[in-house]
Backbone as a ProteinNet text record, in pm:
[ID]
protein_1_A
[PRIMARY]
XXXXXXXXXXXXXXXXXXXXXXXXXXXXXXXXXXXXXXXXXXXXXXXXXXXXXXXXXXXXXXXXXXXXXXXXXXXXXXXXXXXXXXXXXXXXXXXXXXXXXXXXXXXXXXXXXXXXXXXXXXXXXXXXXXXXXXXXXXXXXXXXXXXXXXXXXXXXXXXXXXXXXXXXXXXXXXXXXXXXXXXXXXXXXXXXXXXXXXXXXXXXXXXXXXXXXXXXXXXXXXXXXXXXXXXXXXXXXXXXXXXXXXXXXXXXXXX
[TERTIARY]
84.6	0	88	77.6	164.9	135.5	242.1	226	344.3	329.4	439	488.6	615.3	676.4	625.2	600.6	566.9	680.6	787.1	898	868.7	763.6	724.6	679.7	723.8	676.3	530.1	476.9	341.7	234.7	273.7	176.9	192.4	79.4	79.5	0.8	52.5	-15.8	-19.9	-138.7	-153.1	-173	-238.6	-270.5	-234.4	-116	-75.3	-175.6	-210.6	-302.4	-247.4	-138.1	-66.9	-149.3	-251.9	-332.1	-460.2	-478	-598.5	-600.2	-713.2	-720.3	-738.1	-755.4	-780.8	-724	-687.2	-638.8	-734.3	-751.6	-830.2	-735.3	-718.5	-628.4	-712.6	-685	-768.9	-699.4	-777.2	-725.3	-794.8	-719.3	-778.4	-842.1	-925.4	-988.2	-892.9	-928.2	-843	-811.7	-685.2	-640.8	-615.7	-653.1	-640.7	-519.6	-496.4	-383.2	-421.7	-323.4	-347.5	-411.3	-379.4	-428.6	-580.7	-647.3	-794.2	-851.2	-778.4	-828.5	-782.6	-717.9	-675.2	-793.6	-905.4	-1019.2	-1075.1	-1081.5	-1130.8	-1036	-906.5	-807.8	-824.9	-841.9	-860.5	-986.2	-1093.3	-1220.4	-1217.6	-1140.8	-1140.5	-1035.1	-931.9	-828.4	-887.6	-843.5	-741.7	-799.9	-930.8	-994.1	-957.6	-931.6	-892.8	-767.6	-667	-548.5	-571.7	-577.6	-599.6	-465.2	-447.9	-333.6	-386.3	-326.6	-370.9	-263.6	-305.4	-211.8	-181.7	-54.3	-12.1	37.4	-42	0.8	112.9	198	297.5	230.4	299.4	251.1	168.2	167.1	85.9	148.2	111.6	154	304.9	351.1	495.6	562.5	483.7	540	514.2	499.6	464	571.1	695.2	802.3	812	725.1	723.5	611.8	629.9	522.6	405.4	285.6	166.6	173.6	113.5	101.7	-14.2	12.8	-91.2	-142.9	-111.7	-164.6	-207.8	-338.6	-388.3	-340.8	-317.5	-271.5	-127.4	-44.4	91.8	88.3	1.6	-14.2	-54.5	-150.3	-194.1	-82.7	0.2	114.6	203.4	234.2	325.2	264.3	138	73.7	64.7	30	21.1	155.8	262.9	396.2	422.9	383.1	407.5	322.7	201.9	111.8	140.4	207.9	224.8	284.3	378.3	441.4	368.7	255.1	180.8	37.3	17	-117.5	-154.9	-87	-120.6	-124.6	-232.6	-349	-444.9	-563.8	-659.8	-685.7	-712.1	-729.2	-844.6	-900.3	-1007.9	-961.7	-1000.1	-964.2	-1084.4	-1056.1	-1161.7	-1112	-1190.4	-1151.2	-1269.8	-1246.2	-1350.9	-1317.1	-1416.5	-1404.5	-1288.1	-1187.9	-1075	-1014.4	-1012.8	-956.2	-1026.3	-1156.9	-1229.8	-1176.1	-1144.3	-1091.1	-949.8	-867.8	-732.1	-738.5	-829.3	-844.7	-885.2	-976.5	-1019.6	-901.2	-823.5	-709.7	-604.7	-583.7	-489.5	-541.5	-671.9	-730.3	-707.8	-727.3	-701.6	-558.2	-464.4	-323.2	-289.4	-343.4	-314.2	-377.4	-494.4	-551.7	-459.1	-406.9	-318.8	-188.3	-146.5	-21.1	-40.3	-163	-188.5	-209	-235.7	-261.4	-392.5	-503.6	-630.7	-686.6	-749.3	-820.6	-946.6	-996.2	-1120.3	-1242.6	-1227.1	-1340.8	-1297.9	-1390.9	-1368.2	-1489	-1462.5	-1565.8	-1535.1	-1625.7	-1607.3	-1715	-1675.2	-1772.6	-1754	-1866.6	-1863.5	-1798.2	-1809.5	-1741.2	-1816.9	-1832.1	-1894.3	-1809.8	-1873.4	-1802.9	-1693.9	-1585.5	-1472.1	-1507.2	-1610	-1643.1	-1721	-1768.3	-1847.5	-1756	-1774.8	-1686.6	-1712.3	-1610.8	-1622.6	-1629.1	-1738	-1756.3	-1712	-1694.6	-1654.7	-1504.4	-1459.6	-1319.3	-1271.9	-1272	-1235.3	-1087.7	-1006.3	-861.7	-827.6	-917.5	-892.9	-945.7	-1007.6	-1066.2	-957.2	-987.6	-893.6	-912.6	-829.7	-832.6	-969.5	-1031.3	-1161.5	-1266.4	-1262.6	-1357.8	-1331.6	-1204	-1169.6	-1216.6	-1199.6	-1247.6	-1399.5	-1466.9	-1613.1	-1655.7	-1581.3	-1610.8	-1593.9	-1488.5	-1465.7	-1577.1	-1621.1	-1729.6	-1858.7	-1879.7	-1999.8	-1996.4	-1880.4	-1868.8	-1881.6	-1841.2	-1844.6	-1959.9	-2066.3	-2181.5	-2231.6	-2249.6	-2297.3	-2187.5	-2062.4	-1950.6	-1884.2	-1924.9	-1876.4	-1726.6	-1674.5	-1531.3	-1448.3	-1488.8	-1416.4	-1430.2	-1549.1	-1571.2	-1479.2	-1462.4	-1371.8	-1228.4	-1187.4	-1052.6	-1032.2	-1136.2	-1125.9	-1126.4	-1154.2	-1143.9	-1008.8	-922.2	-790	-688	-627.7	-533.2	-413.2	-367.7	-253.7	-284.6	-404.1	-445.9	-456.2	-512.4	-530.8	-398.4	-296.7	-165.6	-109.4	-145.7	-98.4	-185.3	-315.6	-411	-429	-438.7	-479.4	-383.5	-251.2	-164.7	-182	-195.4	-216.7	-349.5	-452.1	-585	-588	-524.2	-523.4	-450.4	-340.5	-269.6	-354.7	-429.5	-516.6	-629.8	-684.7	-790.7	-737.4	-614.4	-557	-552.2	-520.6	-513.3	-651.3	-746.3	-876.6	-955.8	-939	-1016.7	-960	-839.4	-782.4	-812.8	-866.8	-890.2	-1026.6	-1029	-1154.4	-1127.6	-1209.9	-1194.9	-1321.9	-1346.4	-1473.6	-1498.8	-1393.5	-1409.4	-1339.4	-1362.6	-1295.7	-1332.1	-1233.4	-1261.9	-1321.8	-1398.1	-1456	-1355.1	-1376.2	-1300.6	-1363.9	-1287.6	-1341.6	-1392.8	-1372	-1412.9	-1545.3	-1618.8	-1741.1	-1711.8	-1809.2	-1796.6	-1915.9	-1887.7	-1990.2	-1969.4	-2075.5	-2070.5	-2161.5	-2113.6	-2191.8	-2185.4	-2291	-2292.5	-2400.8	-2401.5	-2502.8	-2612	-2735.6	-2846.5	-2848.5	-2771.1	-2763.8	-2623.6	-2543.8	-2407.7	-2416.5	-2356	-2368.3	-2286.8	-2194.5	-2108.9	-2123.9	-2186.7	-2200.4	-2344.4	-2429.9	-2567.5	-2574.2	-2686	-2701.2	-2685.7	-2735.2	-2722.3	-2576.5	-2487.8	-2345.2	-2283.6	-2339	-2294.1	-2341.5	-2464.2	-2519.8	-2435.2	-2368.8	-2289.8	-2167.7	-2131.4	-2022.1	-2054	-2181.3	-2219.1	-2157.2	-2139.4	-2084.7	-1934	-1872.7	-1727.9	-1688.7	-1778.9	-1744.5	-1821	-1757	-1824.8	-1879.3	-1853	-1901.7	-2023.9	-2052.1	-2170.8	-2150.4	-2262.4	-2260.5	-2367.8	-2333.7	-2428.8	-2417.9	-2531.5	-2536.4	-2603.5	-2541.8	-2600.9	-2599.1	-2715.6	-2727.6	-2770.5	-2697.5	-2724.4	-2779.5	-2845	-2883.5	-2757.1	-2737.7	-2621.2	-2555.5	-2446	-2375.6	-2253.3	-2153.4	-2034.5	-1959.8	-1960.2	-1890.1	-1989.1	-2085.9	-2184.9	-2118.9	-2002.9	-1938.3	-1889.1	-1874	-1833	-1948.9	-2072.1	-2189.3	-2260.8	-2215.6	-2272.1	-2158.3	-2069.3	-1947.1	-1976.2	-2069.3	-2097.6	-2158.7	-2253.4	-2319.7	-2222.5	-2138.1	-2039.8	-1941.2	-1895.8	-1803.1	-1867.2	-1995.4	-2062.8	-2076	-2102.6	-2108.2	-1973.9	-1865.8	-1732.7	-1710.2	-1746.8	-1729.8	-1815.4	-1938.1	-2024.8	-1964.8	-1907.3	-1844.5	-1723.7	-1642.9	-1526	-1569.2	-1673.2	-1721	-1772.2	-1832.9	-1891.2	-1786.3	-1670.9	-1574.3	-1448.4	-1438.1	-1319.4	-1360.4	-1274.2	-1306.3	-1308.4	-1389.6	-1394.3	-1269.7
-119.1	0	123.9	204.3	319.6	424.7	488.8	601.7	693.6	816.5	911.4	939.7	967.8	984.3	1109.9	1095.3	1210	1241.5	1161.1	1179.8	1130.4	1049.2	1000.1	856.1	773.8	635.3	628.4	736.7	738	782.6	849.8	913.9	860.2	821	773.4	870.9	890.6	973.8	893.5	851.6	763.9	840.9	955.2	1032.2	1178.6	1221.3	1359.7	1458.5	1557.3	1662.3	1795.5	1841.2	1959	2086.5	2093.1	2215	2207.4	2098.8	2084.3	2188	2253.5	2356.3	2301.5	2169.4	2109.9	1969	1924.3	1788	1712.3	1585.9	1495.9	1390.9	1388.1	1292.6	1177.9	1054.4	938.3	841.7	790.2	701.9	565.5	455.9	322.9	265.1	165.9	92.4	-15.4	-81.9	-183.3	-295.9	-330.9	-437.8	-394.6	-273	-226.1	-136.1	-92.8	-7.2	105.2	185.2	303.7	270.1	153.7	119.7	109.8	94.4	90.5	216.8	328.5	455.2	487.2	392.2	414.6	447.4	373.5	407.3	547	586.4	719.6	826.3	802.4	895.7	913.7	801.8	808.1	886.3	865.1	930	1080.7	1125.5	1266.6	1349.5	1284.1	1357.5	1407.8	1525.3	1615.8	1727.2	1719.9	1829.2	1829	1710	1696	1609	1653.9	1572	1481.2	1351.1	1254	1205	1211	1152.2	1042.4	924.8	812.4	779.3	765.6	733.9	584.2	549.8	410.2	382.1	308.3	270.1	165.8	154.6	46.4	-89.2	-194	-330.1	-385.7	-320.3	-369.4	-325.7	-400.8	-370.8	-347.4	-235.1	-214.2	-181.6	-176.1	-157	-280	-394.6	-517.7	-564.2	-521.5	-566.2	-480.9	-382.6	-297.9	-342.7	-327.4	-363.3	-267.5	-320.9	-236	-140.1	-23.1	70.5	25.4	-3.4	-54.7	50.9	176.7	289.3	395.8	420.6	512.7	656	693.7	829.7	848.6	747.1	752.8	752.8	671.2	667.9	805.9	868.9	1001.5	1105.1	1093	1183.6	1177.8	1056.1	1038.5	1089.1	1057.4	1101	1253.6	1315.3	1461.2	1524.7	1468.1	1519.2	1512.4	1400.5	1381.9	1477	1507.1	1591.7	1740.2	1776.7	1918	1997.3	1939.8	2009.8	1983.8	1915.5	1882	1933.5	2037.7	2087.2	2211.8	2237.1	2348	2292.5	2305	2391.5	2340.2	2402.7	2356.8	2206.5	2143.2	1998.6	1955.9	1838.8	1775.1	1634.9	1584.3	1449.2	1356.3	1232.8	1132.9	998.5	934.6	803.9	711.6	583.4	482.5	391.7	366	275.1	320.1	236.3	279.6	407.6	420.9	540	668.2	659.6	779.7	833.2	742.8	784.1	840	773.4	823.9	963.2	981.1	1111.7	1218.6	1184.4	1278.1	1317.7	1220.4	1249.9	1333.6	1305.2	1384.8	1527.3	1541.9	1675.5	1758.2	1696	1765.7	1816.5	1731.5	1768.6	1880.4	1872.4	1975.1	2108.4	2104.5	2229.5	2291.3	2210	2259.8	2314.6	2260.4	2302.9	2420.6	2469.6	2585.3	2553.6	2426.2	2385.4	2307.5	2371.5	2299.2	2250.2	2133.9	2088.5	2171.8	2174.8	2246.9	2164.1	2030.7	1946.9	1804.1	1726.4	1585.4	1505.9	1396.8	1301.9	1170.5	1126.9	1004.6	904.1	784.8	685.1	554.1	487.9	353.5	342.2	446.7	443.7	525.9	471.7	544.7	665.2	763.2	883.4	848.4	924.8	893	881.4	953	952.5	829.1	748.5	630.5	510.3	436.5	321.8	206.8	128.9	6.2	-110.5	-185.2	-292.6	-428.3	-441.1	-569.5	-588.8	-714.3	-746.3	-846.1	-799.2	-885.7	-923.2	-839.5	-866.3	-995.3	-1044.4	-1167.8	-1291.6	-1272.4	-1384.3	-1471.5	-1601	-1686	-1661.8	-1727.8	-1699.5	-1728	-1838.2	-1873.3	-1768.3	-1720	-1617.7	-1485.6	-1456.4	-1332.5	-1336.9	-1450.2	-1465.2	-1452.9	-1511.2	-1500.9	-1354.5	-1278	-1136.1	-1061.8	-1093.5	-1028.3	-1060.3	-1184.8	-1222.6	-1152.2	-1131.7	-1061.2	-915.5	-853	-714.2	-699.9	-804.4	-800.2	-882.1	-897.8	-976.8	-927.7	-1022.4	-989	-965.7	-951.6	-929.7	-1064.4	-1129	-1263.5	-1265.2	-1158.7	-1154	-1157.2	-1079.4	-1077	-1211	-1268.5	-1398.3	-1504.8	-1503	-1601.1	-1579.5	-1454.6	-1426.1	-1475.8	-1464.4	-1505.9	-1657.3	-1729.4	-1875.1	-1922.5	-1827.9	-1859.1	-1853.7	-1966.8	-1972.9	-1882	-1871.5	-1784.5	-1638.6	-1595.3	-1457.8	-1432.7	-1530.7	-1513.2	-1500.6	-1572.6	-1562.8	-1421.7	-1351	-1213.6	-1114.6	-1135.7	-1036.7	-1039.8	-1160	-1169.7	-1103.2	-1117.5	-1049.4	-897.6	-839.9	-695.4	-656.4	-732.8	-702.1	-711.5	-812.6	-830.1	-712.4	-667.5	-552.4	-426.8	-408	-291.3	-298.6	-418.4	-432.9	-405.4	-443.2	-411.4	-259.8	-188	-42.3	19.3	-19.3	46.4	9.9	-111	-150.9	-94.6	-47.7	19.3	169.1	217.6	360.5	399.4	503.9	559.4	702.2	794.3	935.9	984.3	949.5	986.9	1136.5	1215.5	1361.2	1418.2	1355.5	1396.9	1540.6	1624.2	1764.5	1779.7	1885.8	1907.7	1969.4	1942.6	2007.8	2143.1	2226.9	2356	2352.1	2239.2	2228.8	2152.4	2171.2	2094.2	1945.5	1864.3	1719	1658.9	1561.7	1479.3	1336.6	1271.6	1129.9	1052.5	936.9	851	707.4	631.7	492	414.5	283.6	195.4	166.3	157.7	136	-4.9	-96.9	-233.9	-270	-170.2	-194.4	-268.8	-387.7	-465.3	-411.8	-320.2	-270.3	-120.3	-47.6	97	138.9	135.6	180	330.3	372.6	513	606.7	566.7	652.7	682.2	585.1	606.5	703	706.3	803.7	943.9	952.5	1082.6	1151.1	1070.8	1127.2	1204.3	1191.6	1272.9	1422.1	1456.4	1598.2	1669.7	1597.5	1660.7	1686.4	1638.7	1652.3	1761.7	1856.4	1974	2094.3	2210.2	2335.5	2400.3	2339.4	2390.1	2306.8	2303.8	2234.5	2083.4	2011.7	1865.5	1816.5	1710.4	1648.1	1496.9	1429.7	1283.3	1231.1	1130.2	1065.4	915.1	852	707.9	641.4	536.6	461.7	323.6	263.9	124.5	39.3	-52.6	-138.8	-159	-234.7	-270.9	-184.6	-246.5	-171.5	-114.3	-186.9	-139.5	-87.6	-10.3	52.1	136.7	194.1	283.5	209.1	76.6	0.3	-26	-11.7	-32.3	98	206.7	339	434.9	388.4	465.1	603.8	612.1	741.9	838.3	789.3	876.4	920.9	829.8	865.9	967.9	943.3	1038	1177.1	1181.2	1310.5	1378.6	1300.5	1359.3	1421.5	1353.1	1407.3	1536.4	1536.1	1656	1771.6	1740.9	1845.8	1904.8	1819	1866.3	1953.4	1908.7	1987.5	2125.1	2125.4	2251.7	2346.3	2288.5	2370.7	2430.5	2364.9	2407.9	2471.6	2478	2536.8	2653.5	2755.1	2871.7	2834.9	2904.4	2880.5	2937.2
0	0	0	-103.8	-119.1	-13.9	32.5	123.5	104.4	147.5	139.6	281.2	291.4	423	492.9	622.9	706.3	802.7	795	887.3	1026.6	1042.1	1174.4	1164.2	1259.4	1265.3	1306.1	1358.6	1413.8	1314.2	1207.9	1118.8	977.5	915.3	776.8	688.2	566.2	466.5	336.8	297.7	181.3	51.3	57.5	-63.4	-37.9	-79.5	-55	-114.1	-34.6	-78.9	-30.5	-92.5	-41.4	-41.6	-125.2	-132.1	-49.4	21.8	102.9	214.9	239	343	484	496.6	627.4	631.5	749.8	770.5	861.7	831.8	915.7	970.9	1102	1167.2	1221.3	1174.7	1203.3	1299.6	1394.4	1498.8	1488.6	1472.1	1452.4	1578.1	1556.8	1666.4	1717.9	1827.4	1889.1	1791	1782.4	1694.5	1552.2	1517.4	1380.1	1364.3	1239.4	1209.6	1116.4	1080.7	998.7	864.2	809	675.2	668.4	782.9	782.8	718.7	729.2	678.4	536.4	470.8	332	240.6	246.4	158.9	186.1	313.3	345.9	292.7	305.4	252.7	102.4	32	-113.8	-149.7	-73.5	-104.6	-78.3	20.4	57.9	-14.5	-67.8	-141.5	-274.2	-319.3	-263.6	-176.1	-146.8	-73.1	75.2	129.9	270	277.3	349.7	370.4	489.6	464.8	571.3	623.6	754.3	822	913.9	909.1	991.3	1094.2	1217.2	1325.4	1325.5	1338.2	1347.6	1489.3	1565.7	1700	1690.9	1791.6	1792.9	1811.3	1764.4	1784	1671.4	1553.3	1440.3	1308.5	1204	1067.8	1064.2	1012.4	1000.8	1134.7	1243.2	1377.9	1464.8	1398.9	1470.7	1567.6	1547.5	1636.7	1763.2	1777.3	1895.6	1989.7	2118.8	2212.6	2201.8	2221.9	2224	2342.4	2325.2	2435.9	2523.8	2649.7	2738.2	2835	2807.9	2884.4	2783.2	2773.4	2671.6	2694.9	2819.2	2842.6	2793.4	2811	2757.7	2605.4	2547.5	2401.8	2350.4	2416.8	2374.5	2386.9	2490.7	2505.3	2381.6	2338.5	2225.4	2095.4	2073.3	1949.7	1945.1	2057.4	2060.7	2027.2	2079	2047.5	1897.5	1834.8	1692.4	1607.5	1654.1	1575.7	1591.8	1697.8	1730.6	1615.3	1542.6	1430.7	1298.9	1306.1	1183.9	1191.9	1271	1298.9	1219.7	1111.9	1024.9	882.9	810.8	829.2	936.5	949.8	1050.9	1040.2	1153.9	1153.2	1242.2	1209.8	1284.5	1319.4	1436	1478.9	1461.4	1420.1	1399.2	1450.9	1538.6	1589.2	1603.7	1575.9	1592.6	1710.2	1796.7	1909.8	1999.8	2024.2	2104.5	2049	1918.6	1855.7	1893.8	1926.8	1967.7	2099.1	2192	2322.1	2306	2224	2202	2138.5	2041.8	1977.3	2078.3	2167.9	2272.1	2360.9	2405.1	2492.2	2420.1	2291.7	2212.7	2198.1	2177	2163.7	2290.9	2406.6	2532.9	2540.1	2500.7	2508.3	2409.4	2289.6	2190	2229.6	2290.9	2341.3	2446.6	2535.9	2641.4	2585.3	2469.7	2407.3	2312.5	2301	2216.3	2070.5	2038.7	1900.4	1895.7	1926.2	1941.2	1807.8	1807.8	1688	1669.1	1544.8	1519.1	1557.4	1563.2	1596.2	1622.9	1677.7	1706.4	1658.2	1585.7	1545.8	1615.6	1703.1	1782.4	1743.8	1701.3	1657	1733	1760.3	1817.7	1953.1	2035.8	2165.1	2267.8	2387.2	2496.3	2533.9	2597.2	2640	2741.9	2746.5	2834.6	2982.3	3027.6	3169.9	3212.8	3117.4	3151.3	3173.4	3282.3	3310	3215.4	3189.9	3111.2	3208.9	3205.2	3302.9	3249.4	3118.6	3060.3	3076.6	3083.2	3106	2999.9	2875.6	2763.5	2770.1	2830.7	2833	2905.6	2990.8	3063.8	2991	2874.4	2800.7	2739.2	2722.8	2649.6	2500.6	2417.1	2273.8	2212.6	2250.9	2193.7	2229	2351.5	2394.3	2322.9	2299.9	2230.6	2085.6	2020.4	1883	1878.5	1975.7	1981.7	1996.5	2076	2092.4	1960.5	1886.9	1758.2	1659.9	1658.7	1568.8	1606.9	1735.9	1780.7	1733.4	1744	1701.3	1549.8	1477.3	1330.7	1275	1351.3	1308.1	1171.6	1079.7	946.2	844.8	890.2	798.6	771.6	662.3	632.9	604.7	543.3	511.5	639.1	739.2	865.8	937.6	932.7	997.1	939.5	809.1	746.3	792.9	803.9	851.6	993.9	1075	1214.4	1230.6	1123.8	1125.1	1073.3	1037.7	983.9	1097.4	1131.1	1242.3	1221.4	1095.6	1067.8	1095.4	1058.9	1085.2	1235.7	1306.6	1450.5	1524.2	1479	1544.1	1535.1	1428	1410.2	1486.3	1480.7	1531.2	1682.6	1739.6	1880.1	1978.8	1966	2063.2	2062.6	1942.4	1932.7	1993.4	1961.2	2013	2165.3	2219.6	2364.7	2432.2	2371.2	2425.6	2423.5	2314.7	2306.2	2407.9	2428.7	2528.2	2669.3	2694.7	2825.8	2846.2	2739.5	2750.2	2767.2	2684.1	2686.6	2811.4	2862.9	2979.8	3110.5	3106.7	3223.8	3224.2	3115.6	3099.2	3155.8	3236.1	3286.3	3329.5	3283.8	3316.8	3385.5	3511	3575.1	3577.7	3580.3	3576.6	3454.1	3340.4	3217.5	3182.4	3156	3125.3	2986.1	2964.2	2831.1	2735.5	2609	2503.8	2472.3	2402.9	2360.6	2217.3	2149.1	2009.2	1996.8	1886	1863.1	1851.2	1892.8	1889.7	1816.1	1730.2	1666.5	1713.9	1760.8	1798.1	1705.2	1660.5	1572	1621.3	1594.9	1635.9	1565.1	1590.7	1533.6	1635	1587.6	1681.4	1738.9	1680.2	1731.1	1778	1811.6	1860.9	1994.2	2005.4	2128.8	2245.4	2220	2328.8	2354.1	2262.9	2279.8	2252	2353.1	2333.6	2306.1	2249.9	2210.1	2329.3	2446.4	2564.8	2597.9	2572.6	2599.1	2498.3	2377.2	2277.5	2313.7	2363.4	2400.4	2507.3	2591.5	2700.9	2652.1	2523.8	2470.8	2479.7	2485.9	2489.5	2609.1	2720.2	2840.4	2827.4	2718.7	2702.4	2604.2	2583	2503.2	2556	2549.6	2582.5	2456.5	2342.1	2213.6	2170.9	2043.5	1994.4	1993.9	1995.8	1993.8	1897.5	1824.1	1733.1	1746.5	1749.4	1755.2	1630.1	1569.4	1451.6	1474.6	1464.1	1485.7	1354.7	1317	1194.7	1229.2	1134.3	1149.5	1138.1	1233.2	1225.9	1359.9	1357.5	1478.3	1502.7	1564.4	1604.3	1484.7	1374.6	1254.9	1151.3	1198.5	1111	1002.3	1030.8	935.8	811.5	820	702.2	606.5	655.7	569.9	536.2	595.7	566.7	530.9	446.2	419.2	361.9	267.3	205.8	306.2	386.2	483.9	593.1	639.1	741.1	684.7	564.2	500.9	489.3	453.2	441.1	576.5	681.5	815.6	852.7	819	846.7	769.1	641.1	558.2	609.5	652.1	705.7	833.2	916.8	1039.9	1007.7	913.3	873.3	821.6	738.4	682.5	790.8	894.5	999.6	1093.2	1105.3	1206.4	1148.2	1015.5	954.3	865.8	853	770.7	623	547.8	402.7	336.8
[MASK]
+++++++++++++++++++++++++++++++++++++++++++++++++++++++++++++++++++++++++++++++++++++++++++++++++++++++++++++++++++++++++++++++++++++++++++++++++++++++++++++++++++++++++++++++++++++++++++++++++++++++++++++++++++++++++++++++++++++++++++++++++++++++++++++++

């Protein structure tokens, strides 16, 4: 998969868009990597420059240990983005990525380089506790959890029946679950930028009420959009999700 250098092990750029007036920084879900956002990058170029964050422990960083503390992970990503925050930028994260994006946004605001907006999908608000303990599951239970989250996606189900794929995926996924399940911000501070939350009406792990709670994490405007579907609703509503992102970008960035 072609990409151009950003000078950082943490940031991927698949489709250079040097004249784009805005950047969208994308954060992957647990077990995933930057390449998940390649299709979105292709669809938005050249009007939006998409940058995808690459966490350690996957894809071309597979020889590095996973970050098992989300606050430390956010510290590192914020450092990497600080010199890449011009032109105006918006953060977008799915599931675990939504929380990492939120934590990075807090840090960038404190450093004087605030994002114009945040799009959080498939994830409860940071102040809500996570009661499930998937990190303690054995391999069979973990695979069952993945199949539940990807219900209806036959391609993913077939991959999860492949022992070779599981040997690669499960250690990374388990490391990410250790990080996300230890994370809780009962008094999480609000952002100063507008927030959009999106989710599926049949998501087995993120009910709509948990998405609504994102409103308390911004002093600016908030919008909630609920689609038909499960945890990975964005894979079956790609055009609508992309339009929501574009509408958010248009609303929070100067013409």
